[in-house]
SERONU-558482 format. One record per residue (C-alpha): residue in one letter; x, y, z. Coordinates in steps of 0.1 Angstrom, whole numbers, padded with zeros to 4 digits, always signed. Each point is the difference from the previous one (the first is absolute). Layout:
AXYZ ...
END
This chain:
M+0948+0824+0899 R-0015+0013+0035 K-0031-0013-0010 Q+0013-0037-0010 I+0013+0004+0033 L-0028+0009+0021 K-0022-0031-0018 T+0027-0022+0008 V-0005+0008+0036 V-0032-0002-0002 I-0001-0034-0013 L+0027-0010+0030 L-0024+0012+0026 C-0032-0013-0011 A+0019-0038-0005 L+0014+0008+0032 S-0033+0005+0014 L-0014-0030-0015 V+0027-0018+0012 T-0005+0013+0039 G-0038-0005-0004 K+0009-0034-0008 E+0021-0006+0030 K-0023+0014+0021 S-0027-0018-0011 M+0020-0029+0003 V+0008+0011+0033 Y-0036+0007+0008 A-0010-0037-0012 K+0028-0014+0020 T-0016+0019+0034 E-0036-0010-0011 Q+0016-0036-0006 S+0013-0002+0038 A-0026+0021+0012 T-0018-0035+0000 S+0025-0024+0006 F+0003-0002+0040 S-0025-0016+0025 G+0001-0005+0036 D-0015-0004+0034 V+0002+0009+0037 T-0005-0026+0027 M-0001+0003+0036 L+0027-0023+0016 K-0003+0005+0039 Q-0010+0028+0026 E+0026+0012+0016 N+0001+0026+0033 N-0010+0031-0015 G-0001-0012-0036 Y-0003-0025-0028 V+0023-0016-0021 M-0013-0002-0039 Q+0015-0023-0023 V+0000+0019-0036 T+0002-0022-0033 V+0007+0017-0035 E+0008-0013-0031 N+0010+0016-0029 R-0009-0017-0036 G+0013+0029-0022 E+0035+0016-0003 D+0026+0005+0030 F-0016+0026+0024 T+0020+0022+0024 G-0025+0019+0021 T-0021+0005+0029 V-0027-0024+0017 Q-0027+0019+0017 V-0023-0017+0028 I-0028+0025+0002 F-0024-0001+0031 A-0026+0026-0004 G-0025+0007+0030 Q-0017+0027+0017 G+0015+0033-0001 F+0040+0004+0004 E+0002-0036+0010 N+0011-0011-0036 C+0034-0012-0002 A+0019-0010-0027 Y+0029-0027+0000 N+0027+0005-0027 T+0027-0031-0005 E+0025+0006-0023 I+0006-0028-0024 V+0020-0014-0032 L-0023-0027-0017 P+0012-0015-0028 A-0021-0014-0032 Q-0022-0029+0010 G+0015+0003+0035 K-0022-0003+0031 K+0008+0011+0036 Q-0012-0002+0035 F+0007+0024+0028 T-0014+0013+0030 I-0010+0034+0017 N-0003+0005+0038 V-0033+0021+0000 T-0017+0017+0030 N-0030-0010+0009 T-0015+0035+0000 A+0007+0000-0042 V-0021-0030-0001 D-0025-0001+0024 T-0014+0033-0011 T-0007-0009-0032 R-0014-0033+0010 G+0028-0019-0022 I-0008+0016-0032 C+0032+0006-0022 K+0011+0006-0037 L+0034-0011-0014 N+0017+0025-0022 F+0034-0006-0023 L+0019+0035-0006 D+0026+0006-0021 E+0031+0017+0007 R-0012+0035-0004 G-0032-0011+0022 N-0026+0000-0026 V-0025-0030+0005 L+0000-0025-0024 Q-0024-0021+0009 S-0022-0005+0029 V-0017-0035+0014 Q-0030+0005+0022 L+0002-0029+0032 K-0024-0016+0013 N-0009+0008+0041 L+0030-0010+0017 F-0017-0011+0031 G-0031-0015-0021 S+0026-0023-0018 A+0017-0007+0029 I-0030-0016+0019 T-0039-0009-0009 E-0007-0019+0035 I+0014+0008+0035 P+0015-0032+0011 V-0004-0014+0035 G+0016-0027+0014 V-0018-0023+0024 L+0019-0026+0028 S-0025-0018+0013 D-0014-0036+0006 D-0032+0011-0007 Y+0002+0022-0030 A-0037-0006-0016 G-0011+0017+0030 L+0020+0031-0006 D-0023-0002-0036 F-0014+0036+0012 M+0031+0017+0002 E+0000+0005-0036 A-0024+0024+0002 K-0022-0010-0028 G-0022+0025-0016 E+0029+0030+0011 T+0034+0018-0012 F+0028+0014+0025 Y+0015+0033-0012 I+0042-0009-0002 D+0027+0013-0020 G-0021+0029-0021 G-0031-0024-0008 R-0026-0027+0013 Y+0007-0034-0009 P-0024-0032+0015 L+0020-0021+0031 K+0011-0034-0008 L+0008-0026+0027 T+0032-0026-0005 E+0005-0030+0019 L+0034-0003+0010 N+0022-0026+0024 N+0039-0008+0008 D+0006-0007-0032 N-0012+0028-0025 L-0005+0029+0028 K+0038+0016-0015 E-0015-0004-0035 Y-0026+0024+0006 L+0009+0017+0029 D+0014+0032-0018 G-0031+0006-0021 L-0021+0000+0024 Y-0018+0030+0014 F-0016-0015+0032 L+0007-0032+0016 I-0025-0014+0024 I+0008-0028+0025 D-0030-0016+0019 Q-0001-0032+0020 F+0038-0011-0008 D+0030-0008+0017 V+0023+0022-0007 S+0029-0022+0015 S-0004-0024-0029 L+0010+0020-0023 S+0038-0002-0008 K+0022+0028+0017 E+0010+0009-0033 N-0042+0006-0013 I-0005+0019+0038 E+0031+0023-0004 A-0012+0007-0037 I-0033+0012+0014 Q+0012+0024+0029 D+0025+0014-0029 W-0032+0007-0029 V-0015+0014+0031 K+0029+0026+0009 G+0001+0005-0043 G-0039+0015+0001 G-0018-0036+0002 S-0035+0002+0021 L-0009-0030+0023 M-0029-0011+0012 I-0004-0024+0029 G-0027-0023+0011 T+0001-0008+0033 G-0031-0011+0025 E+0003-0038+0013 Y+0033-0003-0024 A+0018+0035+0016 Q+0028-0022+0017 Q+0012-0018-0026 T+0000+0027-0029 L+0015+0031+0020 S+0026-0022+0018 G+0019-0013-0039 F+0014+0035-0001 D+0031+0015+0010 K-0006+0016+0032 D+0019+0034-0017 F-0028-0001-0025 I-0033-0007+0019 D+0000-0008+0041 V-0035-0002+0009 S-0018-0019+0032 V-0028-0016+0001 L-0019+0013+0032 D-0028-0026-0002 T-0022-0011-0028 S-0040+0003+0004 E-0025-0031-0009 P-0032+0011-0022 G-0029+0010+0025 E+0027+0023+0021 E+0001+0034+0004 N+0036+0010-0018 I+0025+0027-0006 A-0019+0007-0033 S-0036+0002+0012 V+0013+0020+0033 N+0010+0028-0025 I-0032+0005-0018 D-0021-0003+0025 L+0028+0031+0014 Y+0009+0023-0026 G-0033-0008-0027 Y+0023+0013-0029 Y+0027-0025+0005 Y-0005-0031-0032 Y-0032+0019-0015 M+0004-0019-0034 Y-0001-0034+0020 T-0032+0014+0018 N-0015+0011-0034 D+0004-0036-0007 D-0014-0016+0027 I+0031-0016+0016 D-0002-0014+0033 F+0031-0002+0018 T-0015-0021+0029 N-0005-0031-0027 M+0040+0000-0005 T+0033-0005+0014 I+0014+0026+0007 A+0037+0006+0015 N+0010+0024+0021 L+0032+0012-0012 Y+0034+0018+0016 D+0025+0018-0019 D+0037-0008+0019 S+0018+0013-0029 T+0033+0025+0009 Y+0007-0003-0041 W-0031+0012-0009 Y-0036+0018+0012 F-0033-0014-0011 Y-0033+0020+0010 E-0037-0008+0005 S-0021+0006-0031 T-0027+0019+0003 E-0016-0016-0033 N+0005-0036+0004 P+0004-0024+0033 A+0035+0002-0005 I+0038+0012+0007 C+0019+0017-0029 G+0031+0016-0007 S+0028+0007-0024 L+0031-0021-0002 G+0029+0017-0023 E-0020+0014-0033 G-0030-0028+0006 A-0026-0008+0022 V-0013-0028+0024 M-0040-0003+0012 I-0006-0029+0025 F-0036-0006+0005 Y-0016-0011+0035 F-0016-0028-0021 S+0006-0026-0026 L-0004+0011-0034 G-0020-0032-0009 D-0026+0001+0030 A-0033-0005-0014 E-0018+0033+0013 L+0025+0020-0024 Q-0018-0019-0034 K-0026+0029+0009 L+0024+0026-0012 S-0009+0021-0030 S+0030+0004-0027 Y+0000+0038+0012 T+0011-0008+0032 V+0022-0029-0009 T+0019+0033-0027 C+0004+0023+0037 M+0014-0026+0018 Y+0030-0005-0029 E-0002+0046+0000 E+0011-0002+0038 V+0027-0020-0003 T+0011+0017-0033 N-0001+0034+0018 H+0025-0010+0028 S+0028-0011-0030 S+0021+0032-0003 G+0007-0014-0036 Y-0038+0007-0008 Y+0004+0033+0010 Q+0033+0007-0025 S-0019-0021-0024 S-0029+0022+0002 G+0021+0032+0000 Y-0017+0006+0035 S+0028+0014+0027 E-0010+0026+0028 W+0035-0001+0005 G+0009+0006-0036 Y-0026+0032+0004 I+0024+0010+0024 R+0032-0004-0018 Q-0010+0022-0027 R-0014+0026+0020 A+0032+0003+0020 L+0018+0000-0028 V-0017+0035-0017 F+0006+0011+0037 I+0038-0001-0003 D-0002+0014-0037 N-0022+0028+0014 V+0027+0007+0024 H+0027+0004-0025 T-0014+0015-0031 N-0016+0030+0016 V+0013+0026-0023 D+0024+0026+0020 F-0020+0037-0003 T+0029+0015+0019 G+0017+0017-0029 L-0031+0008-0017 K-0012+0021+0032 V+0033+0020+0001 M+0001+0011-0038 I-0038+0008+0002 I+0012+0024+0037 L+0024+0013-0021 Y-0021+0010-0025 V-0022+0017+0016 V+0019+0019+0025 L+0037+0008-0021 I-0012-0001-0035 G-0032+0023+0001 P+0018+0033+0021 V+0035-0010-0016 L-0021+0002-0038 Y-0016+0032+0012 L+0033+0017+0016 I+0020-0010-0037 L-0031+0015-0019 R-0003+0033+0020 K+0035+0003-0005 C-0003-0001-0037 K-0027+0020+0000 K-0025-0025-0012 C-0022-0007+0026 E-0032-0005-0023 W+0018-0030-0012 Y-0003-0012+0039 W-0037-0022-0010 I+0009-0010-0038 C+0037-0017+0014 V-0020-0016+0034 P-0020-0018-0020 V+0026-0013-0021 L+0025-0009+0023 G-0028-0020+0019 V-0007-0019-0032 L+0038-0009-0005 F+0004-0009+0039 I-0027-0022-0003 A+0009-0014-0032 G+0033-0003+0019 V-0014-0022+0028 Y-0023-0021-0019 F+0031-0009-0025 G+0029+0002+0024 G-0020-0019+0027 Q-0004-0031-0017 G+0031-0008+0015 M-0018-0004+0033 R-0024-0026-0016 V+0007-0038+0001 N+0017-0003-0034 E+0017-0033+0008 T-0017-0033+0008 R+0003-0005+0034 V-0006-0034+0018 Y-0008-0009+0037 S+0007-0034+0009 V-0010-0022+0033 T+0020-0036+0000 A-0012-0024+0026 Q+0026-0032+0005 K-0005-0020+0032 A+0038+0007+0014 D+0013-0034-0009 S-0019-0007-0032 S+0016-0003-0039 R-0034+0012-0014 K-0012+0038+0002 D-0035+0022-0008 T+0001+0032-0012 Y-0031+0028-0004 V+0011+0027-0023 L-0017+0033-0009 A+0016+0020-0026 Y-0011+0033-0011 H+0006+0020-0030 A-0012+0036-0008 G-0003-0005-0037 T-0026-0018-0023 K+0022-0024-0020 P+0007-0033+0007 W+0028-0006+0022 E+0021-0031+0015 I+0024-0010+0027 R+0021-0025-0001 L+0003-0024+0031 R+0028-0018+0019 D+0012-0033-0017 D-0009-0019+0031 Y-0040+0009-0008 E-0022-0032-0013 M-0034+0012+0000 A-0016+0034-0011 G-0032+0016-0006 P-0027+0019+0015 S-0006+0000+0039 A-0028-0015+0017 G-0021+0028+0020 W-0031+0022+0001 G-0016-0026+0020 G-0020-0022-0027 Y-0013+0002-0038 Y-0032+0005-0017 Y-0002-0028-0025 G-0031+0009-0008 S+0015+0033-0024 Y+0032-0008-0009 G+0007+0016-0035 Q+0008-0026-0032 N+0021+0020-0024 I+0024-0024+0005 D+0029+0019-0019 D-0002+0031+0028 Y+0023-0003+0026 Y+0023+0018+0024 Y+0023-0017+0020 T+0031-0018-0020 V+0021-0028+0011 K+0030-0006-0025 N+0023-0026+0004 D+0034-0001-0024 S+0034-0007+0001 E+0008+0026+0032 G-0030-0016+0018 L-0034+0014+0012 S-0013+0034-0005 V-0031+0020+0009 G-0017+0028-0010 I-0035+0017-0007 K-0015+0012-0034 P-0018+0030+0017 E-0028+0019-0013 E-0009+0039+0012 N+0001-0001+0038 F+0013-0031+0000 D+0035+0001+0008 S+0009-0027+0028 G+0005-0038+0002 F-0004-0024+0033 F+0020-0028-0005 Y+0007-0035+0019 V+0034-0012-0008 S+0009-0033+0016 G+0035-0021-0005 R+0029-0011+0015 A+0026+0015+0032 E+0028-0008+0025 S-0006-0005+0032 K+0002+0027+0021 G+0006-0017+0032 T-0026-0003+0028 I-0023+0016+0024 S+0002-0026+0030 C-0025-0002+0031 E+0003-0013+0033 N-0024-0005+0030 L-0031+0023-0017 T-0031-0005+0020 R-0031+0017+0003 T-0001+0029+0026 G-0039+0001+0011 R-0021+0006-0026 R+0017+0021-0025 G+0036+0000+0001 V+0029-0022-0006 S+0033-0002+0017 G+0032-0019-0004 T+0030+0007-0020 I+0009+0008-0036 T+0032+0000-0014 N+0007+0021-0038 E+0028-0022-0015 T+0000+0014-0035 I+0025+0027-0011 F-0029+0024-0002 D-0009+0029+0029 M-0036+0000+0000 P-0018+0030+0006 Y-0027-0019+0013 M-0013-0033+0006 A-0035-0014+0002 V-0010-0028+0023 Y-0036-0011-0012 F-0019-0027+0021 E-0036-0007-0002 D-0018+0027+0005 T+0030+0023+0012 M+0023+0025-0017 M+0033+0014+0021 V+0025+0016-0022 F+0038+0011+0017 S+0018+0021-0014 D+0041+0003-0011 I+0008-0036+0002 K+0040-0001-0011 A+0017-0030-0020 G+0008-0026+0028 E-0019+0022+0029 T-0021-0023+0023 I-0029+0016+0014 N-0021-0014+0031 L-0034+0009-0009 E-0014+0013+0034 E+0031+0020+0006 A-0001+0018-0033 V-0035+0008+0009 K+0014+0018+0033 E+0026+0016-0025 G-0028+0015-0021 R+0015-0021-0030 C-0035-0014-0004 I-0017+0027-0023 Y-0037-0015-0006 D-0021-0026+0019 K-0036-0006-0006 T-0026-0026-0011 V-0001-0011-0032 T-0036-0001-0013 S+0006+0001-0039 P+0029+0010-0022 D-0019+0025-0014 G-0001+0014+0036 L+0036-0003+0002 F+0006+0019-0028 Y-0020+0030+0014 D+0012-0004+0030 M+0039+0003-0001 I-0001+0023-0031 P-0010+0035+0001 T-0013-0002-0035 Y-0018+0038+0002 N+0028+0012+0025 Y-0028-0001+0026 R+0025-0016+0025 S+0034+0014-0004 D+0014-0007+0033 M+0004-0040-0004 G+0039+0002+0008 Y+0006-0022-0030 E+0009+0004-0036 A-0033-0008-0019 D+0010-0012-0032 D+0026-0024+0017 M-0031-0012+0018 A-0018-0005-0033 A+0031-0018-0013 L-0007-0023+0035 L-0035-0006-0009 I+0005-0012-0037 G+0028-0025+0017 L-0023-0014+0025 G-0026-0005-0024 I+0018-0020-0021 A+0013-0020+0032 A-0036-0004+0013 D-0013-0009-0037 A+0028-0034+0004 E-0005-0007+0032 A-0029+0015+0017 E-0005-0022+0034 Q+0034+0007+0008 A+0023+0032+0020 V+0013+0017-0023 I+0030+0025+0010 V+0009+0025-0033 G+0030+0023-0001 V-0001+0028-0026 V+0032+0010-0015 R+0008+0033-0017 N+0015+0003-0033 Y-0004-0041-0007 D+0011-0016-0033 K-0016+0021-0029 A-0021-0021-0023 A+0006+0019-0030 V+0034+0005-0022 S-0008+0022-0027 K+0001+0035+0004 S-0027+0015+0025 N-0003+0017+0038 E-0007-0024+0022 L-0012-0002+0035 S+0001-0039+0013 Y-0007-0014+0035 G+0010-0037+0013 C-0020-0017+0025 L+0018-0031+0018 Y-0023-0022+0016 S-0003-0033+0019 Y-0023-0026+0017 A+0000-0007+0040 E-0017-0018+0024 V-0018+0016+0030 E-0009-0017+0029 G-0033+0005+0017 G-0016+0013-0033 Q-0031-0019-0018 N+0016-0006-0030 A+0041+0000+0005 S+0016-0019-0026 N+0041-0007-0010 
END
């Protein structure tokens, strides 16, 4: 009977295993079937501030799908980043959504990315290898031309030469524009050339469109010569306000030829191409601007400068002058290169920013100040052991008449003590996620920028949830340029992660050995914090600013910086609602820093005692580090203006998940300074 029962059980188990195996096979087959049912693409819609807006298109030709669409940007080292978006995609369904990606995530990879479809357990069902985002976006660099002599500018196409931009080299392509088609082409242009053209003949709407395009990151090149007045006078005075002092005739000495005689190295490319400026009509230009500042180029006979995120170069001659037909294609590309180099939008897209370098170093400094392990307890334990444990042990053993055990007990207790210190001392290590954040916001603005350093002592993946008002997140720009020639091509390997789900954005890292901290840039919406108002700001002597500043925000500011041209002044203890007179504050000793600024890097070393070689500076160095981060954001945004930045302790935190966060705020404003070269409203 028992044998019959056992036989029946065995048969049932075998049947059950066959059914289970069949079900598993069916599930596996369904998985395999669904694993080949997805398709998708990622395209770049536009560039905004410190990032890109990417449109993700996904299509499901299989069964209903609930999971994650992952866009991976894989580049050099730890700049690799994965953007994860939770999605429900029905069978035969198609969806489009956008992700906001930091420029660092994209630019360091030169636009290389991949699309993954993950199930609810995180398993990859299918991968889609995508084309290079930059390469698929452009095959040539569009250059718009407004000119009554379009044919005479043919050489500006630099035929035979390619130009490096957006992670690749592409040929330049001229397009003839007019009052009717300008707006149609403008948004797609990298450069706009205006030469031998009456700008005032354009509609007011088109003139405003050009000005907005430049401020948004466009590069404008203007030829003048005998056409200087009719070309320049058409723009608004708060955009270009340049006077024509005089115009030389061919055969006369002029500003371009004199510069070559005096300095030699000026315009060396033109000299190599045998350009004789005395054969040309040259305009002597003077910058009357109070809103922007143009300075003389050492590479081209021109004045140039950045406007907003874009740039303008105004040449002393008409680009259609017959003498310029001698220019080599290489020299022509160098003309484009200089105006591009003055565009802050270019520096953002290429990943280079000296202020970005300072921002990360300042965050590291704040981290180092606040994550130092306190060894006071350990020192006390060692002293107690040496002073008390040994003698007490000896006395006890002596009383027990077991003195011979002393040399056995001492090593044993020593080992136990070391083990206790090791395991008990783990609490002194950082065993939680710590966050250091500095948020910069124009005081009355509805947008904010935050730089975050998150630290974790372990090597397991971790993440922190961001506040729901953040819309963009990713690795932050930092170390002063990237080495495109040596980037890794392992597109499955990433460290930074940005997740977007029903609860909002979160950021994290997938660490490897000795890699346990991540730098992030996040931006989003904000509420106005009030204003920082200034009155009668005036340059004093070669250096310094006088006038009054009122802190009309709700925050006390332990330090406030006034940054103007080559001067940095920092004042202490500015209360909410307080008005300070800068000259009186200096006399009262509230100006704790007042020096000429040579570079952001020099400013960092001068203000922050990194190696504790200057510990008597009279201020909190971590507050100064936060102030520099805010200044870097404000200076990047409007480099030509006087900037007032106030630092706030314990500001709005960036993370809402469980973490130990130290947060700073930097509220800034801009002001006009009388007597300055580049004062602005």
